[in-house]
C-alpha positions in Angstrom: -47.7 -70.3 -30.2 -49.5 -74.2 -30.9 -47.5 -74.5 -34.0 -44.6 -73.4 -31.7 -45.3 -76.1 -28.8 -46.0 -78.7 -31.2 -44.2 -80.7 -34.3 -46.7 -82.2 -36.1 -46.4 -85.9 -36.3 -43.9 -86.1 -33.6 -45.7 -84.3 -30.4 -48.6 -84.5 -31.8 -50.8 -83.0 -34.5 -51.6 -80.0 -36.3 -55.0 -79.9 -38.2 -55.9 -76.8 -40.2 -58.7 -75.0 -39.0 -62.0 -76.0 -40.6 -60.7 -79.6 -41.6 -63.5 -81.6 -39.9 -62.6 -84.3 -41.6 -58.4 -84.7 -40.6 -59.4 -84.0 -37.5 -62.2 -86.9 -37.0 -59.0 -89.5 -38.8 -56.4 -88.0 -36.1 -58.7 -88.6 -33.6 -59.3 -92.1 -34.6 -55.6 -93.0 -35.1 -54.9 -91.7 -31.8 -57.7 -93.6 -29.8 -56.3 -97.2 -31.3 -52.7 -96.6 -31.0 -51.6 -96.5 -27.7 -48.3 -96.5 -28.0 -48.6 -93.6 -30.5 -50.4 -91.2 -27.6 -47.4 -92.3 -25.1 -44.8 -91.3 -27.7 -46.3 -87.9 -28.7 -47.6 -87.6 -25.0 -43.9 -87.5 -23.6 -42.4 -85.4 -26.5 -45.2 -83.2 -26.0 -43.9 -82.8 -22.1 -40.2 -82.8 -23.6 -41.2 -79.9 -25.8 -42.7 -78.1 -23.0 -39.8 -77.5 -21.2 -38.1 -74.8 -23.5 -41.1 -72.7 -22.8 -40.7 -73.0 -18.3 -40.3 -70.2 -16.9 -36.4 -71.3 -16.3 -35.5 -71.3 -19.5 -37.1 -67.6 -20.7 -35.5 -66.6 -17.5 -32.1 -68.0 -18.5 -32.9 -66.7 -22.6 -33.6 -63.7 -21.2 -30.5 -62.9 -19.3 -28.7 -64.4 -22.2 -30.1 -61.7 -24.3 -29.5 -58.6 -21.6 -26.1 -59.5 -21.3 -25.4 -59.8 -25.0 -27.2 -56.4 -25.2 -25.2 -54.9 -22.8 -21.8 -56.3 -24.0 -22.9 -54.6 -27.0 -23.9 -51.4 -25.2 -20.0 -51.6 -24.0 -18.1 -52.4 -27.2 -19.8 -49.4 -28.8 -18.5 -46.7 -26.9 -15.2 -47.4 -26.4 
């Protein structure tokens, strides 16, 4: 979900549903602060790497190997 991808204040802003005033404030802040936009954009891009296909396959492989090892240990 979005909260897993966006770290509020670091790689973007999370705004509660219906809080249009806060949304406007956050957008204005990003419009006037190009350094903040760039910084959040870079951090956001870095965070997406943990959701890449390669990363997910690596984590799935580790999970399967752990499950297989536990099953082997239980059968001893």
